[in-house]
C-alpha positions in Angstrom: 12.0 -14.8 -14.6 9.2 -17.3 -14.2 11.4 -19.6 -12.1 11.6 -17.0 -9.4 7.9 -17.3 -8.8 7.3 -21.0 -9.4 10.3 -22.5 -7.7 8.5 -23.0 -4.4 5.0 -23.5 -5.7 4.8 -27.3 -6.4 4.7 -30.2 -4.0 4.7 -28.1 -0.8 3.1 -30.6 1.5 -0.1 -30.3 3.5 1.1 -27.5 5.9 1.3 -24.7 3.3 -1.9 -26.0 1.5 -3.8 -25.8 4.8 -2.7 -22.2 5.2 -3.7 -21.5 1.6 -7.2 -22.9 2.2 -7.6 -20.9 5.4 -6.4 -17.8 3.6 -8.8 -18.0 0.7 -11.7 -18.9 3.0 -10.9 -15.9 5.2 -10.7 -13.7 2.1 -14.0 -15.1 0.8 -15.6 -14.2 4.2 -14.6 -10.6 3.5 -15.6 -10.5 -0.2 -19.1 -12.0 -0.1 -20.5 -9.5 2.5 -18.8 -6.7 0.6 -20.7 -7.7 -2.5 -24.0 -7.9 -0.7 -24.1 -5.0 1.7 -21.2 -2.5 1.0 -22.2 1.2 1.0 -20.2 1.9 -2.2 -21.0 0.8 -5.7 -17.4 0.1 -6.5 -17.0 -2.0 -3.4 -20.0 -4.2 -4.5 -18.7 -4.6 -8.0 -15.3 -5.6 -6.6 -17.1 -7.9 -4.1 -18.8 -9.9 -6.8 -15.6 -10.4 -8.8 -13.6 -11.1 -5.6 -16.1 -13.8 -4.4 -15.5 -15.7 -7.6 -11.7 -15.3 -7.3 -11.4 -16.3 -3.7 -14.0 -19.1 -4.1 -11.8 -20.5 -6.8 -8.7 -20.1 -4.7 -10.4 -22.0 -1.9 -11.6 -24.8 -4.2 -8.2 -25.1 -5.8 -6.4 -25.2 -2.5 -8.7 -27.8 -1.2 -8.2 -29.9 -4.3 -4.4 -29.7 -4.0 -4.7 -30.6 -0.3 -6.7 -33.7 -1.1 -4.3 -34.7 -3.9 -1.4 -34.3 -1.6 -3.0 -36.5 1.0 -3.7 -39.1 -1.6 -0.1 -39.1 -2.8 -0.9 -37.4 -6.1 1.1 -34.4 -7.5 -0.8 -32.4 -10.0 1.3 -30.9 -12.8 1.1 -27.7 -14.8 -0.4 -24.5 -13.8 -3.3 -26.1 -12.0 -0.8 -27.9 -9.9 0.8 -24.7 -8.7 0.0 -22.7 -5.6 0.4 -19.7 -7.9 -2.9 -20.6 -9.6 -4.9 -19.1 -6.8 -2.8 -15.9 -6.9 -3.3 -15.6 -10.7 -7.0 -16.0 -10.3 -7.1 -13.2 -7.7 -5.0 -10.9 -9.9 -7.3 -11.4 -12.9 -10.7 -11.7 -11.3 -10.3 -9.5 -8.2 -8.0 -6.8 -9.6 -7.7 -6.4 -13.3 -11.3 -7.2 -14.4 -13.1 -5.1 -11.7 -10.8 -2.2 -12.3 -11.5 -2.3 -16.0 -15.3 -2.5 -15.4 -15.2 0.4 -12.9 -13.1 2.6 -15.2 -15.7 2.1 -18.0 -18.6 2.6 -15.6 -17.0 5.8 -14.4 -17.6 7.4 -17.9 -21.2 7.9 -16.9 -20.0 10.9 -14.9 -21.8 10.3 -11.6 -18.8 10.1 -9.3 -19.1 13.7 -8.0 -22.7 13.1 -6.8 -23.2 12.6 -3.0 -24.4 9.1 -3.7 -21.9 6.5 -2.7 -24.1 3.8 -4.3 -23.1 5.2 -7.7 -19.4 5.8 -7.2 -17.3 3.8 -9.7 -14.1 5.4 -8.1 -13.5 6.4 -4.5 -13.2 10.1 -3.8 -9.5 10.1 -3.5 -9.3 9.3 -7.3 -11.4 12.3 -8.2 -9.6 14.5 -5.7 -6.1 13.6 -7.0 -7.2 14.2 -10.6 -8.7 17.5 -9.7 -5.5 18.5 -7.8 -3.5 18.0 -11.0 -5.9 20.4 -12.9 -5.6 22.9 -10.1 -1.8 22.7 -10.2 -1.7 23.3 -13.9 -4.0 26.3 -13.8 -3.2 27.9 -10.4 0.3 26.6 -9.4 -1.1 24.8 -6.4 -3.3 21.7 -5.9 -4.8 23.3 -2.8 -7.8 25.6 -2.9 -8.5 28.2 -0.2 -11.6 26.6 1.5 -12.5 29.9 3.1 -12.9 31.7 -0.2 -15.3 29.3 -2.0 -18.4 31.5 -1.6 -20.1 28.6 0.2 -19.5 26.2 3.2 -16.6 23.9 2.4 -17.1 20.2 2.3 -14.9 17.2 2.7 -14.3 16.7 -1.0 -12.9 20.3 -1.3 -9.8 19.0 0.4 -6.6 17.5 -1.0 -5.1 15.8 2.0 -1.9 14.7 0.2 1.5 16.1 -0.4 2.4 17.7 -3.8 3.8 14.4 -5.3 0.4 12.7 -5.3 -0.7 15.2 -7.8 1.6 13.6 -10.4 -0.7 10.6 -10.7 -3.5 12.9 -11.8 -1.5 14.8 -14.5 -2.2 12.3 -17.4 -5.9 12.9 -17.1 -5.5 16.7 -16.7 -3.3 16.9 -19.7 -4.8 14.3 -22.1 -8.3 13.6 -20.8 -11.5 15.0 -22.3 -12.9 12.2 -24.4 -14.4 8.9 -23.3 -11.3 7.0 -24.6 -8.7 9.3 -23.1 -10.6 9.6 -19.8 -10.6 5.8 -19.6 -6.9 5.4 -20.4 -5.8 8.2 -18.0 -7.9 7.2 -15.0 -5.6 7.8 -12.0 -6.0 4.2 -10.9 -4.0 3.0 -13.9 -1.2 5.3 -12.9 -1.2 4.0 -9.3 -1.2 0.5 -10.6 1.7 1.1 -13.1 3.7 2.8 -10.4 3.1 -0.1 -7.9 4.2 -2.7 -10.6 7.3 -0.7 -11.5 8.3 -0.5 -7.9 7.9 -4.3 -7.5 10.0 -5.0 -10.6 12.6 -2.5 -9.5 12.8 -4.0 -6.0 13.1 -7.5 -7.4 15.9 -6.4 -9.7 17.8 -4.6 -6.9 17.5 -7.9 -4.9 18.8 -9.9 -7.9 15.5 -11.7 -8.5 15.0 -13.7 -5.3 12.4 -16.4 -5.1 9.0 -14.9 -4.2 7.2 -17.1 -1.6 3.6 -17.7 -2.2 2.9 -16.4 1.3 4.5 -13.1 0.4 2.3 -12.8 -2.6 -0.8 -13.6 -0.6 0.0 -10.9 2.0 1.1 -8.2 -0.5 -1.0 -8.9 -3.5 -3.9 -11.3 -3.0 -5.3 -10.1 0.4 -8.6 -8.3 0.1 -7.3 -4.9 1.2 -4.8 -4.9 -1.7 -7.2 -6.2 -4.3 -10.0 -3.8 -3.2 -7.7 -0.8 -3.1 -6.3 -1.6 -6.6 -9.8 -1.7 -8.1 -11.6 1.3 -6.4 -8.7 3.7 -5.4 -5.1 2.9 -5.6 -2.9 5.7 -4.2 -1.8 3.6 -1.1 -0.4 0.9 -3.3 1.8 3.3 -5.2 3.0 4.8 -2.0 3.8 1.5 -0.3 5.5 0.3 -3.5 7.8 3.3 -3.4 8.5 2.7 0.3 9.6 -0.9 -0.4 11.7 0.3 -3.2 13.4 2.9 -0.9 14.2 0.0 1.5 15.7 -2.0 -1.4 17.8 0.9 -2.3 19.1 1.3 1.3 19.7 -2.4 1.6 21.9 -2.4 -1.5 24.0 0.5 -0.4 22.3 3.3 -2.4 21.6 5.5 0.6 21.3 8.8 -1.3 18.8 7.3 -3.8 16.8 5.8 -0.9 16.6 9.3 0.5 15.3 10.6 -2.8 12.6 7.9 -3.1 11.6 8.3 0.6 11.2 12.0 0.0 8.7 11.2 -2.8 6.9 8.9 -0.4 6.6 11.4 2.4 5.8 14.2 -0.1 2.8 12.1 -1.3 1.4 11.0 2.1 2.6 12.0 5.5 1.3 8.8 7.2 4.5 7.0 6.1 6.9 9.7 7.5 7.9 7.5 10.5 9.7 5.2 8.1 12.4 7.9 7.8 13.6 7.2 11.3 13.9 3.4 10.5 15.7 3.9 7.2 18.1 6.5 8.8 19.2 4.0 11.5 19.4 1.2 8.9 21.7 3.3 6.6 23.8 4.2 9.7 24.4 0.6 10.8 24.0 -1.3 7.5 27.7 -2.3 7.0 27.9 -3.8 10.5 31.4 -2.4 11.0 30.8 0.6 13.0 28.5 3.6 12.3 28.6 4.9 8.8 28.1 8.6 9.4 28.9 9.6 5.7 26.2 7.3 4.5 23.7 8.7 6.9 24.7 12.2 5.8 24.1 11.4 2.2 20.7 9.9 3.0 19.6 12.8 5.1 20.8 15.5 2.7 19.0 13.7 -0.2 15.8 13.3 1.9 15.7 16.9 3.1 16.8 18.5 -0.1 14.3 16.6 -2.2 11.5 17.2 0.3 12.2 20.9 0.2 12.3 21.1 -3.6 9.0 19.3 -3.8 7.2 21.3 -1.2 8.5 24.8 -1.3 7.1 25.9 -4.7 3.6 24.8 -3.8 3.8 26.2 -0.3 4.9 29.6 -1.4 1.9 30.0 -3.7 -0.5 29.8 -0.8 1.0 28.9 2.5 -2.3 28.9 4.4 -4.0 26.6 2.0 -1.0 24.2 2.1 -1.1 24.0 5.8 -4.9 23.6 5.9 -5.0 20.7 3.4 -1.8 18.8 4.2 -1.6 19.2 8.0 -4.7 20.6 9.7 -7.3 18.5 7.8 -5.7 15.1 8.3 -5.1 15.9 12.0 -8.9 16.7 12.5 -8.1 20.4 13.0 -9.3 21.8 9.7 -12.4 24.0 8.8 -14.0 20.6 8.0 -13.4 17.6 10.1 -11.8 14.5 8.5 -14.4 11.7 8.1 -11.7 9.0 8.6 -13.3 7.0 11.4 -12.9 3.2 11.0 -13.7 1.2 14.2 -10.1 0.6 15.0 -8.8 0.7 18.7 -7.6 4.3 18.6 -10.9 5.6 17.2 -13.0 3.5 19.6 -11.0 4.8 22.6 -11.3 8.4 21.4 -15.0 8.2 21.0 -15.5 7.5 24.7 -15.0 11.3 25.4 -12.3 13.8 26.3 -10.4 11.3 28.5 -10.5 8.8 25.7 -9.1 11.3 23.2 -6.2 12.0 25.5 -5.7 8.3 26.1 -5.6 7.5 22.4 -2.9 10.1 21.8 -1.0 8.8 24.9 -1.1 5.4 23.3 0.2 6.7 20.0 3.1 8.4 21.9 3.9 5.2 23.9 4.0 3.2 20.7 6.4 5.8 19.2 8.7 5.5 22.3 8.6 1.8 22.1 9.6 1.9 18.4 12.5 4.2 19.2 13.7 1.9 22.0 13.5 -1.0 19.6 15.5 0.9 16.9 18.1 2.0 19.4 18.6 -1.4 21.2 18.2 -3.6 18.1 18.8 -1.5 15.0 17.9 -3.3 11.7 20.8 -5.3 10.4 19.4 -5.9 6.9 16.5 -4.9 4.6 14.1 -7.4 6.0 14.7 -6.0 9.5 14.0 -2.5 8.4 10.8 -3.6 6.6 9.6 -5.5 9.7 10.1 -2.4 11.9 8.4 -0.1 9.5 5.5 -2.5 9.2 5.1 -2.8 13.0 5.5 1.0 13.5 2.9 1.9 10.8 0.6 -0.8 11.9 0.6 0.6 15.5 0.1 4.1 14.2 -2.9 3.1 12.1 -4.5 1.1 14.8 -4.1 3.7 17.6 -4.6 7.0 15.7 -8.1 8.4 16.4 -8.8 9.5 12.8 -7.9 6.5 10.6 -9.2 4.0 8.0 -9.0 0.3 8.1 -7.9 0.4 4.4 -4.6 1.8 5.6 -3.8 -1.6 7.0 -2.7 -2.4 3.5 0.6 -0.8 4.4 1.7 -3.3 7.1 0.4 -6.2 5.0 2.3 -5.3 1.9 5.4 -4.5 4.0 5.2 -7.9 5.7 5.0 -9.5 2.2 8.1 -7.6 1.2 9.7 -8.7 4.4 9.4 -12.4 3.3 10.9 -11.6 -0.1 13.8 -9.7 1.4 14.5 -12.7 3.7 14.7 -14.9 0.7 17.1 -12.5 -1.0 19.3 -12.3 2.2 19.4 -16.0 2.4 20.6 -16.2 -1.2 17.6 -18.2 -2.4 18.0 -17.9 -6.2 18.3 -20.4 -9.0 16.6 -23.9 -9.3 13.9 -25.3 -7.1 14.8 -26.6 -3.6 13.8 -30.1 -2.6 10.1 -30.5 -1.5 10.9 -30.4 2.2 12.8 -27.2 1.9 10.0 -25.8 -0.3 7.5 -26.4 2.4 9.6 -24.6 5.0 10.2 -21.6 2.7 6.6 -21.2 1.5 5.1 -21.6 5.0 7.2 -18.7 6.3 
């Protein structure tokens, strides 16, 4: 399987190497300030590791660029563009996660002191939701019956499926060793990796462009999320897997997996429209209504099975946590407020709030027009439309976080891999000129 990752990595020419150098320098510009001034302890730990990782990537890319200009071709691992990716995976993902998991055993995460958090609040909340599910049949507490004023961390703003990632800790935690091994971030990471492998298998192991790995794996948002939180990586991994299932004619299974995605985090619900259109037109020989019916039935039935049992236990709590809180209509207001365009516009006042929602609606209409006039003809087309749609939603929604931009970045990386699969790029390495074109895309 190594050849699928290394085939386009050697002798790429100056163009892709200039991109690599710019990419790692840009990532370094994000990591270094994070190490020095970030509000959260986990961010600073990650920033220190990531500074070393991206610094190495920049130096390595600069060395390869100089070697290429001097007519030299380094061999072995150090001569591969994948060397920088490997450095990021080790130094900016695996090692900081391991350090933070061990640091978390000191038990200070629940304090209102971000400078001590070894895991972001979503990790604790998801693990707690699993414990609540086991003991009360629902991961959602009645925030009006706590005997005190509710706070943000009382909320579980996810669907019932997200609770699954906290079950190992709820079931087997309790000692330092088992707490470390069952940290929910390991579960998110394992799920994301399983989705990547499943997708590549469905696509018959296409070559993975270095640029795709940079977007989906090595960019700071992915590496930071991996180390300090993780749920978004598992969700976007499932979303890419659903696209792979739809692209290979497994519409019903795509509906099941998409139901898991939507039942974990509602932000990705717009992907259902894109995949529905894709399933309908995928064959390119007329509209495939039976395939769409299978997809829709699987999606709706699975979503109902996942939601109804929890909803019936406490309908009011379900609505408060899953719908009202994320929309900023709950008893406590969502703190999601990154300085993205939608938030900045909404902060100008009542007119700004209306304008932000009008922009969201306009983006939704534009996406629907795009889908109707130019429906996705293949998996890469579906991924591109989902990436653009989610990116617009994240940028324009008043209550959002910049970390959610990991969704369009990973989807764009997946788009490049799907393009390789659709072009039939398997097997031995292409000539250097072709390698340059493939990797620079």
